[in-house]
C-alpha positions as CSV (number, residue, x, y, z in Angstrom):
1,M,12.6,3.2,12.0
2,R,11.0,4.4,8.7
3,P,10.6,2.2,5.7
4,D,13.6,3.8,4.0
5,L,15.8,2.7,6.9
6,A,15.3,-0.9,5.9
7,R,16.8,-0.3,2.5
8,P,20.6,-1.0,2.4
9,R,22.6,0.7,-0.1
10,S,23.3,-2.3,-2.4
11,G,23.0,-6.0,-2.8
12,P,19.7,-7.0,-1.0
13,R,16.7,-8.7,-2.5
14,R,13.3,-7.6,-1.3
15,R,10.4,-10.1,-0.8
16,G,6.8,-9.6,-0.3
17,G,5.3,-9.6,3.3
18,G,5.3,-7.2,6.2
19,G,6.3,-3.6,6.2
20,A,9.2,-1.9,7.9
21,P,8.8,-0.6,11.4
22,P,7.3,2.9,12.0
23,P,9.4,6.0,13.1
24,A,9.7,5.1,16.8
25,P,13.3,4.3,17.5
26,P,12.9,4.4,21.4
27,H,10.3,1.6,21.0
28,A,12.2,-0.3,18.3
29,V,14.1,-3.6,18.9
30,I,16.8,-4.9,16.6
31,A,17.3,-8.6,17.1
32,L,19.9,-10.7,15.4
33,D,21.0,-14.3,15.2
34,F,24.7,-14.9,15.6
35,D,26.1,-17.7,13.3
36,G,25.4,-17.1,9.7
37,T,23.9,-13.6,10.5
38,L,26.6,-11.7,12.4
39,A,29.3,-14.3,11.9
40,P,30.2,-16.3,8.8
41,I,29.6,-20.0,9.0
42,V,32.9,-21.9,9.5
43,P,33.7,-25.6,9.6
44,D,34.9,-25.4,13.2
45,P,32.2,-23.6,15.4
46,S,34.9,-22.6,17.9
47,R,36.5,-20.4,15.3
48,A,33.4,-18.4,14.4
49,R,33.8,-14.7,14.9
50,A,31.6,-11.8,14.2
51,H,32.1,-9.9,11.0
52,P,34.5,-7.0,11.7
53,G,31.8,-4.4,11.0
54,V,29.3,-5.8,13.6
55,V,30.7,-4.0,16.7
56,P,31.0,-0.6,15.1
57,A,27.5,-0.9,13.7
58,L,25.9,-2.0,17.0
59,R,27.8,0.7,18.9
60,V,26.0,3.3,16.7
61,L,22.6,1.6,16.9
62,A,22.4,0.6,20.6
63,P,21.9,4.0,22.1
64,R,19.4,5.0,19.4
65,V,16.8,2.2,19.7
66,G,14.9,0.6,22.5
67,A,17.1,-2.5,22.5
68,V,19.7,-4.5,20.4
69,A,19.6,-8.2,21.1
70,V,21.6,-11.2,19.9
71,V,19.4,-14.3,20.0
72,T,21.4,-17.5,19.6
73,G,21.6,-21.2,20.2
74,R,25.2,-20.7,21.5
75,P,25.9,-20.1,25.2
76,A,25.5,-16.4,25.9
77,A,29.1,-16.0,27.2
78,L,30.5,-17.5,24.0
79,A,28.4,-15.2,21.8
80,V,29.7,-12.3,23.8
81,E,33.3,-13.5,23.4
82,Y,33.1,-14.4,19.7
83,G,31.1,-11.3,18.9
84,G,33.4,-8.9,20.8
85,L,30.3,-7.6,22.5
86,A,31.6,-7.2,26.1
87,G,32.3,-3.5,25.8
88,L,29.0,-2.6,24.2
89,D,26.3,-0.9,26.3
90,G,22.7,-1.5,25.5
91,V,23.2,-5.0,23.9
92,V,21.4,-8.0,25.3
93,V,22.4,-11.6,24.5
94,L,19.8,-14.3,24.8
95,G,21.8,-17.5,24.7
96,H,20.7,-21.2,24.4
97,Y,17.5,-20.0,22.7
98,G,16.7,-17.7,25.5
99,A,17.6,-20.0,28.5
100,E,20.5,-17.7,29.3
101,R,20.6,-13.9,29.3
102,W,23.7,-11.7,29.3
103,E,23.2,-8.0,29.9
104,A,25.5,-5.3,31.3
105,G,28.2,-7.9,32.0
106,E,25.9,-10.1,34.1
107,L,24.9,-13.7,33.1
108,T,21.7,-15.2,34.4
109,A,20.6,-18.8,33.7
110,P,18.5,-21.6,35.3
111,P,20.1,-25.0,36.3
112,P,21.0,-27.2,33.3
113,H,18.5,-29.9,32.2
114,P,19.7,-33.3,33.6
115,G,19.1,-35.0,30.2
116,V,22.0,-33.1,28.7
117,D,24.5,-34.9,31.0
118,A,23.0,-38.2,30.1
119,V,23.2,-37.6,26.4
120,R,26.7,-36.2,26.7
121,G,27.8,-39.5,28.2
122,R,26.1,-41.8,25.7
123,L,26.7,-39.9,22.5
124,P,30.2,-41.2,21.6
125,Q,29.0,-44.8,21.9
126,V,25.9,-44.1,19.9
127,L,27.8,-42.4,17.1
128,A,30.3,-45.2,16.9
129,A,27.5,-47.8,16.7
130,L,25.9,-45.9,13.9
131,G,29.1,-45.8,11.9
132,A,29.1,-42.0,11.9
133,P,31.3,-40.8,9.0
134,D,34.8,-39.4,9.5
135,G,34.5,-35.7,10.1
136,T,31.4,-36.0,12.3
137,S,32.1,-33.8,15.3
138,V,30.4,-33.1,18.7
139,E,30.2,-29.6,20.2
140,D,29.5,-29.4,23.9
141,K,27.5,-26.2,24.5
142,G,27.0,-26.9,28.2
143,R,23.2,-26.7,28.2
144,S,23.0,-28.7,24.9
145,V,25.1,-30.9,22.7
146,A,25.4,-30.5,19.0
147,V,26.5,-33.0,16.3
148,H,28.0,-31.4,13.2
149,T,28.3,-33.1,9.8
150,R,29.8,-30.2,7.9
151,R,33.3,-31.6,7.8
152,T,32.2,-35.1,6.5
153,A,32.7,-36.1,2.9
154,E,29.0,-36.0,2.3
155,P,27.5,-33.6,4.9
156,A,23.8,-33.9,3.8
157,A,23.9,-37.7,3.7
158,A,25.6,-37.8,7.1
159,F,23.0,-35.4,8.5
160,E,20.1,-37.6,7.3
161,L,21.9,-40.8,8.6
162,L,22.1,-39.3,12.1
163,R,18.9,-37.3,12.3
164,G,16.5,-40.2,13.3
165,P,18.8,-41.8,15.9
166,M,19.6,-38.4,17.4
167,E,15.9,-37.7,17.7
168,A,15.4,-41.1,19.4
169,L,18.4,-40.5,21.8
170,A,17.1,-37.0,22.7
171,G,13.6,-38.3,23.3
172,E,14.9,-41.0,25.7
173,H,16.3,-38.2,28.0
174,G,13.5,-35.6,27.7
175,L,15.3,-33.5,25.1
176,V,14.4,-32.4,21.6
177,V,16.5,-32.1,18.4
178,E,17.0,-28.6,16.8
179,P,18.2,-29.2,13.2
180,G,20.3,-26.6,11.6
181,R,22.8,-26.1,8.7
182,M,24.5,-29.5,8.9
183,V,24.1,-29.7,12.6
184,L,21.7,-31.6,15.0
185,E,21.5,-30.0,18.4
186,L,20.1,-32.0,21.3
187,R,18.6,-29.5,23.8
188,P,15.9,-29.1,26.4
189,P,12.3,-28.5,25.2
190,G,10.3,-25.4,25.8
191,V,12.8,-22.9,24.7
192,D,13.2,-21.4,21.2
193,K,14.0,-18.1,19.6
194,G,10.4,-17.2,19.1
195,A,9.6,-17.4,22.8
196,A,12.8,-15.6,23.7
197,L,12.1,-12.8,21.2
198,T,8.5,-12.4,22.2
199,G,9.4,-12.1,25.9
200,L,12.0,-9.4,25.1
201,L,9.6,-7.4,22.9
202,R,6.9,-7.4,25.6
203,E,9.4,-6.6,28.3
204,R,10.7,-3.6,26.4
205,G,7.2,-2.4,25.2
206,A,8.3,-2.7,21.6
207,R,6.2,-1.2,18.9
208,S,8.5,-2.4,16.1
209,V,11.1,-5.0,15.5
210,L,13.7,-6.0,12.9
211,Y,14.8,-9.7,13.2
212,A,17.6,-11.2,11.1
213,G,18.4,-14.9,10.8
214,D,19.6,-17.6,8.5
215,D,18.7,-21.0,9.8
216,L,15.9,-23.4,10.9
217,G,16.5,-22.2,14.5
218,D,15.3,-18.8,13.4
219,V,11.9,-20.0,12.0
220,P,10.2,-19.7,15.4
221,A,11.4,-16.1,15.6
222,F,10.0,-15.4,12.2
223,A,6.8,-17.0,13.2
224,A,6.7,-14.9,16.4
225,V,7.1,-11.7,14.4
226,E,4.4,-12.7,12.0
227,K,2.0,-13.4,14.9
228,L,2.8,-10.1,16.6
229,R,2.1,-8.3,13.4
230,G,-1.4,-9.4,13.8
231,E,-1.5,-7.7,17.2
232,G,-0.3,-4.4,15.7
233,L,3.5,-4.7,16.1
234,A,5.4,-3.6,13.0
235,G,8.1,-6.0,11.9
236,L,10.8,-6.5,9.3
237,L,12.1,-10.0,8.7
238,V,15.6,-10.3,7.2
239,C,17.2,-13.5,5.8
240,S,21.0,-13.5,5.8
241,G,22.5,-15.4,2.9
242,T,22.2,-16.3,-0.8
243,V,19.7,-19.1,-1.3
244,G,21.1,-22.2,-3.0
245,D,21.8,-25.9,-2.6
246,A,25.2,-25.7,-0.8
247,P,25.5,-26.8,2.8
248,D,26.1,-23.1,3.8
249,A,22.9,-21.9,2.1
250,P,20.2,-20.5,4.4
251,V,17.0,-22.3,4.8
252,R,14.8,-21.7,1.8
253,E,11.7,-21.4,4.0
254,L,13.3,-18.5,5.8
255,A,14.2,-16.7,2.6
256,D,10.6,-17.2,1.3
257,R,9.1,-15.7,4.4
258,A,11.6,-12.8,4.7
259,D,10.8,-9.3,3.7
260,L,14.4,-8.7,2.8
261,V,17.2,-11.1,1.8
262,V,20.8,-9.8,2.2
263,P,24.1,-11.4,1.2
264,G,25.2,-13.0,4.5
265,P,26.9,-11.3,7.4
266,A,28.4,-8.6,5.2
267,G,24.9,-7.7,3.9
268,V,23.6,-7.6,7.5
269,V,26.4,-5.3,8.5
270,E,25.6,-3.1,5.5
271,L,22.0,-3.0,6.6
272,L,22.8,-2.2,10.2
273,G,25.2,0.5,9.0
274,A,22.6,2.2,6.9
275,L,20.1,2.1,9.8
276,G,22.7,3.7,12.1
277,E,23.5,6.4,9.6
278,E,19.8,7.3,9.2
279,L,19.2,7.4,12.9
280,S,22.3,9.4,13.6
281,A,21.2,12.0,11.0
282,G,17.8,12.1,12.6
283,R,16.1,11.4,9.3
């Protein structure tokens, strides 16, 4: 991908930092977060769906680059379902921060961490004892459990109220807390998007990568790309969303580290569409 392929037609904001990947599509990887990047953030996570332009854009890109990957904290099967990805060839989904992998219709995953079952059983009582505000909700992801405060009257205050106790509960059972946009996810340690992305890039012999994300869970992936740049890999970091103080705003750290900031999933789709057009034209 040439530098001009990283320039969508309208709306983005460029930052300083790394350069765009070189003209080597067969050795290029496009890796994308799901929620907030391919799918708009919604109050009920079970209602999240990919932007309608995602599948057409990926259908054009997938056969023209080394790999297209969705790297998400969601279960891989749910990302496939909510993204409408089942019929797309050449797309890999790394779910649960890389603990699961979906490719060509096959799902592979290790056994669940025993601490997740323990936390799942204790969480309702812990939340009740803490006086968790109305609107606090629990999402069972199978290999992790997430506590959402987005639908409370004061999401940020509820998030801070629960953060310490959730970290303590996770620690008791050998888990860690992954904070996100008004969500605290209790999950096994040792897996993150940075490790998942690095493994995929090495597996595919990548010489360049574009990674797009919007949340704290994407910081390790950004860090991985920054590290790999030092080893000669060309990388473009994209932040999805308009920075602000609203609960739906992306993490400011991510925007500050990004080479390109685009206006949410619609901006990501526009960027992917521009890349596809350039590669299809052979420019």
